[in-house]
N, C-alpha and C positions, 0 to 999 in steps of 0.2 A: 504494499500500500504506500502511496506517495505521501510526502509531508503535508501537502495541501489538504489531505483528508484526515491525517493524524492530529494535527495541531488544531486546537479549538479556540474560540473567542475567549474563553476563560483563561487559556494559557497566555494569550497575547494582551489582554486588556489591562489598562491602567485603572487601579481601583481608587486612587486619590484623584477625584474628579472635581474640578471647579464647576460649581453649579449656582444658578441664581433662582430667586423666588420671583413670581410674577409681579409682586409689588416693588421690587428693587428699582432704583432710579437708573435710567439708561446711562446717564453721565458716569455714575459710579461703576456700573458694569463695564463700560468701555475702559475705564482706568484699570480695572482688575484684569480684563483681557490683555491690555497692553503689558501690564506688569508680569502676567504669566506667559506671555508669548503665544497665546492660543488665539485662533481666529473665531472660535465659537465655543459655546458651553450650553449644556442642557438647562432647562427651566423646570424646577420641581415644586410641587405644592408642599404644604406643611406635613402632609401625610407621606411624603417621599415618592409620590407618583409623578412621572414625567408628563409635562403639559406642553412642551415645545422645545425649540432650540433658539438661542439668541446668538446671532452672528454678526460680524463686521459687514458681511454682504447685505444682511437685512437693514442695517443702519444706513449704509451707503445708498441702497435703493430707496428707502423711505425718505431720507434727507434730500436726495436728488429730486424726488417727486415734490417734496415740500417747497424747495427752492424754485422749482419750475412753476409752481402755482403763485409765487409772489409776483407783484407788479414789476415788470421788467426782468423777471427771472428767466433763467434758461440760457442767457448769453447767446453767443453765436457759435457756429460750427465751422471748422476749417479742415479740408482734406489735406493731409500731409503725406509725404513718402518717408518710410523708415529706411534704415541702412540697406535693407534687402530690396528696396524698391516697392515694397508693399504699401498700399495706401492705408492709412489709419485715420480715424476720425478724432480730432482733438476738440473738446468742448471748451470754449472760452467762458470762464465764469469768474465774476468778481468776488463772490463769496467762497470761502472754503467749504467743502462738502460737509464737514462736521462742526460747523460754527455753532457753538453752544448757546450764544446769546439769543438765537431765534427759537429756542426750544421751550421757553417758559410758556405754560398754559395760563389761562385766566386766573386760576386759583394760586399761582405762584410756584407750583411744583412742575418739574419737568416731566417728560414722558416716562412711562414705566416699561420695564422689560416685557411684561405681559401684553402691553399694547403694541410692542414692536416685534415680538418673537414670531417665528414661523411655527405653525402648529403641525406641519408635516415633519414627522420624525422617522428617520431610517434606523432600524434597530435589528438585532439578532438576539438569539437566546445564548446563554453561556456555552451550550453544547454545540453550537454552530461551528462547522469546520472552517478552516482558513479559506478554502475554496468558496464556501457560502458567503463569508465576509467580503472577499474580493468581488464576488458577483453582485452583492448588495451595493458596494461602493460604485462599481462600474455602471450598473443598471440605473442608479439614481444620481450619478455624477456628483458624488460627495467625497470629502476627504476624511470623514470619520463616521463611524456608526456606534450607536449606543448599544450596550449590552443590558438587556432588560430581563427580569424574571418576575412574572406576574405583574407587569406594569411598573415595577420599581427598578430604579437605576442600580446596577451592580458594577458597571465599569464603562470604559470607552476604548475603542480600537481606532487608531489613526493610520493613515497611509504610511507614516514613519514606522509604526509598530509592525506593519506588514513587510515593509522594506527590510527592516532589521532581521525579521524572522527568515525571509527568503535569502538574505546575504549569509546568515548563519548556516542555512541548509546548503547553499552553494559551497561554502567553505568546507563543511563536513563531507560533501560528496567529493570534492577535489582531494581532500586528505585521504579518503577511502580508496582512491584509485592507485 
């Protein structure tokens, strides 16, 4: 049997997982993501059940939509060529995408993680094989999958965890020859 079938999500997963509550402030969550070096984290309720994922991609998408809706928002667009000669679209924008001053709501609080999180969560069970983990990542075009057991977070597997496992397997195969 190949290593892709022998290794499970439980073998690969990180169990010390940064997680947010739906009521957490987006601004604080962004700082925690930056400090941790992660691009996303699960959102769990007080009972420990996963409710969504909060990611830098969510923030960028929602902030861009907010800026686009402002008077004069959206800026202009310019087609440029990169070093390979491929055209890329550069958006000219006066405001930074994550400008915090525009986030305050009428009641003085900023947006919450629960308001900005994605409710679509890609997950596997602890018993899922490495092959299943890779398929879930590929099928859903994500860089991490949650490991859930009865709806509760047990860990997370990232593409880096998968790459490290595969590199170790290649090393072991090379030494066995």
